[in-house]
N, C-alpha and C positions, 0 to 999 in steps of 0.2 A: 292979575288974569283969573278968568273962571275956570278952574279945572274941568268942568262939564263942556265947555264952548265947541268942542270937536266931537262929542259923543257920538252925534248922529252920522258922521262920516263913515261910509261903508268901502270895505275893501272885498274886492270881487272873489277872493279865494285865500283862505288861511291855510297854509302848507302844513300847518302841525294838526289842525282840526278838520280839514278838509271840507270847508263849508264857508260862505259868505259871512262876514262879522262886521260889526259897528266897533268904531274906536272905542267907544264906551266900554265894550267887553274887554277889549285888549289892553285898555289902560288899567284895568283891577285883576287880570288873568292870574298873577302869581301872589297870592296872600295879600292883595290889595295893591300890589305895584304891576307896573306894565310888563307885558311879554318881552322877552329879550329880542324879538322879532319885529317890535313895534316902529323902530326906524327904517328898517328895510321895507315894510308892508306900507305904510303910511306916507313915507316920504314924497311920493308922487302927488298925494292930495293936499298936505299943507306942510309947513315948516316944523316937522315934529321934535328936530332937536332944539330950536328955541323954545318950544312949549314945555319940553322935558327940563331944560335949564332954568325956567321960569317957575315950574310946579314942584320940583323935586331937590332935594339936596344932593350934593355930590356925593356922599356915602350911598344915598337911595339909588343913584345913577348907576354907580360902580356895581352895586349888589345885583341889578336886574338887568344890566347890560352885559354881564359876564357869561362868558360861551357857556351855553347848556351842555352837560355830558351827553354824548351820542347814545345810540340804543345799545350798542354792545356794552358800554361803561354802565349805563344804567341797570343792564340785565346782571350784570357781574356784581355790583352793589346789593341788588336785590337777593342774589344767591347767596351773598356773604352774610347778609342780615338774615336770611333765613336759616343758615347754616348756625347762627349765634343764637338764635331764639330756641332751638331744640334743646329739650332736657336732657341734662348729662346722662342719664341712664339709655337714651335713645341715640346718643352720638357714638 
């Protein structure tokens, strides 16, 4: 199966970015792997699950289909990382 065969399929609204996007973008959105929402967004357009099963390993699918941390969790992670990045004399 050609991995680019559905790249031109357009989804009318990306809930994450707030705009119209092509599958080709969403297929590579996270460091070369698909966005975790790719199944929900593109299932009405074609059999995304079959495509993913043919084009990605089980390990890759597990990695990009894992739940994305919510906004508060990401904010907490960013604050914790910023706190760890401070020099000791400023802490």
